[in-house]
C-alpha positions, 0 to 999 in steps of 0.5 A: 891533514893530507893534501887530498882533504886540504883540496877537497876542503878547498873545493867545498869553500869555493862552492860555498863562496860562489853561492855567496857571490851569486846571492849577493849579486841577485842582491845587487840587482834587486836592490838597483830595480827596487831603488829604480821602482821607488824612485819611479813611484816618487815621481809620479807621486810628486805629479799627482795633483797636477794629473788629477786637475788635468783629468778633471778639466778633460772631463768637464771639456768632454762632457761639454763637447758630448752633449753640444752636438746632441743639443744642436741636433735635438734643438734643430729637430724639435724646431724643424717639426714645432717652430717655436719650442724651447731648445733641448737641453742636456745635462750629463753628470755621474751617478755612482760613477757611470755617466747619467744624461738629463733631458729637458728644454730650457724655458726663457727664465733659464729654468729647465723643464722635463721633456715627458713630464712638463711638455706635450706629446708632440715635443715627446714624439719628435725627441723620441724618433730622434733619440732612436736614430741617434742610438741605432747610429751610436750603439754600433748595431744594424742600421733599420729603424721600424717606428710605429705610430710615432707621429701619434701625438703630432698635429696633422699639419705638423705630420709632414714636416715630421717625416721630412726631418725623419727622411732627413736624418735618416738619409744622413746617417744611412738608416733604413726606416719603416714608419707605420701611420694612419696619417695619409702621407702619400701627398707629402713632399718627403721622399718616402716609399708608401705602401697601402694596406688593402682588403679586410682581415676576415678576407685576407689583407693584402699590401699594395706597394711599388715592388718594382721601384724599390727592387731597381734601388738595391744593388746585390751586395748593398745591406739592407731589407728588400721585402717583408712577406707574410704568410698566414700572419694573423690577417695576411694570407699571403702578403708582400711589404717591398722596402727601399733603402730610405724611409718607407711608409705603411699606411691604411685604416685603423685595425686592419694590420699595419702593426701586424708587421711590426709584430712579425719583426719583433717575432723574428729579432726579438723571439717575442711572439705568441701562438695568436700570431698564426692566421685562424686555421692555419698550421703555422705562420711564416715571415720571409725577409729579403736580404742582400745577395738574394738570400731570404731570412725565414721565421716560421711559427708552428704552434704544438710542433717542435720546435715550435720556432724555426729560423733559417737563411736561404739561398736565391734557389731555396737551398740553406746557406752553410758558413764555416761549415754550419748550416744556418737553421735553428730551431728553438724559443731564443733568436739564434746568435747567427740572426744577431750576427748577420743582421745587428738587430738586438736589444740595446741595454734591454731596450727595444731600439730598432723595432718600436712597440706601438703601445709604448711610443716613448723611448728613453725619456722614461728611463734612468739617466744612466740608462739614457746615457748608456744607449746614446753613447753619450758620455762614453769619452768622458766614462773614458776619462773617469777610467783614467781617473780610476786608474790614477787613483789606483796607480796612486795607491800602488805607488804609496805601497811600492815606496812603503815596501820598497824602502823596506825592501831596500833596507833589508838588502843593504844589510844583507849586501853589507854582510857580504862585503868581505867577499872579494877578500875571501875570494882572494884569500881562497885563491891564494890558498889554492896556490899554496895547496898546489905548491904543498902537494908538489912538495909531498910529490917531491917528498914521496919521490925522495922516500922511494929513492932513499927506500931503493938505496937502502936496498941497494945497500943491502945488496952490497952487504950481502955481496961483499960477505958472499965475496968474503966466503969465497975467499976461504975456499981451496986454490985451483990445484986442489980443485983439479985434483979433487976433480980427478979423484971424483971423476976416477970414482965415477968411473968405478961406479959405472964398472961396478953397474955394468958388472952387476947387470951382466950378472942378472942377465947371466943368472936369467940365462942360466935359468932359461937354459935348465927350463929348455933342457927339461922340454920333451924332445918332441913337442906333442901336437896341439889340440887346436890346429888352427894355432899351430902357426903360432906356436911354431913361431913362438918356438923359433923365437924361444929358440933363438933367445936360447942360443943367444943365452947360452952365447952370453953364459959362455962370454961371461964364463971366459971373463976374469974374475974382478980384482978386489979394491986396494984400500989405503988405511985413510981411504975412508976418511979420504973419501968423506973429506972428498965428499965434503969437499965436493959439497963445499965446492958446489955450495961455494960455486952457487954463493958465487952465482948468487953473489954476482947476480946480486952484485949485478942487480945492485950496480943495475939499481945503482945505475937507475938512481944515478940516472934519475939524479943525473949521475950525482950522488943523492945524499952529497950531489957530487958526481959518482958511478955506481962501482964507486957508490958500492966500492966506498964512495966519500961524501963531499960534505962529511967525508964519511964513505957510503 
C-alpha cells in the first residue's frame, strides 16, 4: 500500500469517526433532555393528589361565590316587588362536564320549590325580568332590552314597584330599556319616559311622546337608540317613538299596535319577519332607528321584490355609511354581520335575550339548567376550573406516557452510548496513525531523493567510464610530427587537385571558343537585310555582342596556345600505398578529433553533474559522507568505511 493509499484510508476513517462522534453527542443531548423530562413528569405525578384536591376546593369555592351574588340580587328584587316572598336559591352543578344552574325558592322548612312550576306568575315575571337584565350584562352584548307585557301577571298595586326595580337595575347596569305595558304607568314615581299610542289602526296609529325631552338627554357619541320610526308598518302610517337613555314605556289600549314596535325590532335584529308587517295597500314597510353620531339604521321589507329585506346605515345627511371601503347596505333574508357587530343585539345560546316576545314572557325558567348557566355566564369561573381539571388529567396521562416511553428511550440511549465509549481512544489512535503516516510520507520522499541521487551517480559513472575509454583511444594516435607531415602532404594534394580543375575548365573554354570561331567563319561576308526593318536595331545589337564574344574567344585561344604542356606526374613505386595510408590516417585523425571532442564534452558534463550532486550533499561523498571534489570522485575517490575506490 502506497503512502497515498494509507492517507486515503485514514481520511475515510476520520470521516466515519466524525459521524460516530456526532451521533454520540446527539445521543448524549437526547439522554439529558429525556432524563429532564422524565424527572419533571415524576415530580408532577408526585404532586398529583395535592393538585386534584386544590382544584376541587377551588371549584367549590367558585361555585359558592358565583351563585351567592345572584341569589342576593334575585332575592332582593323579588322581595322589593313581592314583599314576604321566599328567598331565591341557585344551585350550580355539572351536567356532562358543563355547569348547570337550577333556579328555585327556599321554603321555610328548608326545602326547594321550582320558580316556574311551583309558584305564581308574579314570581315568574319578576325573576324573568331580573334574569334578562343579568343576561344582557353577563353575555357581553349590546345593552338594550325590550320587554313586552313583562308585568302581565303582577297585580296592579305591585306594578309600580316592578318598574321601580326595573328602573333602578337598568340605571345601575347601564341598560337602555323599552317596556310595553297595558298599565297606565304615567303616574308611577319611577323615572320612566312614557309615550302613548294614539289613533286607530284603521286610520293610522300615531305615537305621542316627549321627543324634545328625550333628545336633550343624548350626547352625539353616546351609545343607545334615539328613536324608532315606523313607516307603513302594520297599523302605522308614519309614527316615531322617542327614546331616552334609561327606561322607556309605551302604553295604550290593547290591540292598538303596542307590540308592533317589538315585532319591528325583531325584524331588524333577528330577521324574524313576514309580509304581514307591511301596511295594507303599501308597497313596503320601513323601520328607522336613530343611533349615535346622528346616523340612522334603516330596514325595508319589500314583498315581491329582490332583495325582499334591505338593511342600510345612513349618515345624518342621508348618505350611506362606508367603513373600511365597504358600503353598509346589505340585502337578503339574514341579518348582515355588520348590524350585529355595530349594535350587539343578537341571540345568546339561541335565546332572544334583548327583544322579548309577547307570547313567551317566561325567560330561562323553562330552559335546561346547562343553558341557563351558559346564558347568564354563571359558572364560567367554575368552568375554567373544570378546564383546569381536564388539563390536569391530560397532563397526568401525558406524564405517565412520558415516563413510560422516556425510560425505554433512556435505556436505549445508554446502550447506544455504551457501544460508543471507545471513540475517544479511537480518536487518539487515529491521530497517532496520522502522525505515523506523515512520517512515512517524509521517509518515502527522502527515499525517492536518494534513488534519484543514485541514478544520477550511475549516469555520472557511465560517463566517466566512456571518457576514460576515449582517452585511451586517443593515446594510440601518432605524435605531432607525423601529423605535421601528413598535413603538408594533404595541402600539396589539395593544391594539385585545384590546379587540375582549373586546367579542365580552361580546356572546356578553349573548345567552346574554337566552336564559335568555326561557326563565325561560315557566315557570309554581308548579312542580308532583315525582312522586318522594325527589328534592325535589335539584330545590330546582337551582332555587335557576337563580334565582341568572338574577339574574346580568339584572345583566349591565343593565350591557351601559348601555354606549356602540363608536366607528367612523377610517381614513386609506393605512391599508391602511401596515398591510401594518408587517406586512412586522415580519416582516423578526423575520427580521433571527433572522439576527443566528444570525450571532452562528456567529461565536462560528468564533472558538472558531480558538482551538482556534491552541492546537494553539502560537498560530501553521498556514499561515505567524507569531503570530496568532482575531479576526485571521477579520478578514484576512496571511501572512509570500505577503503575501495569509487
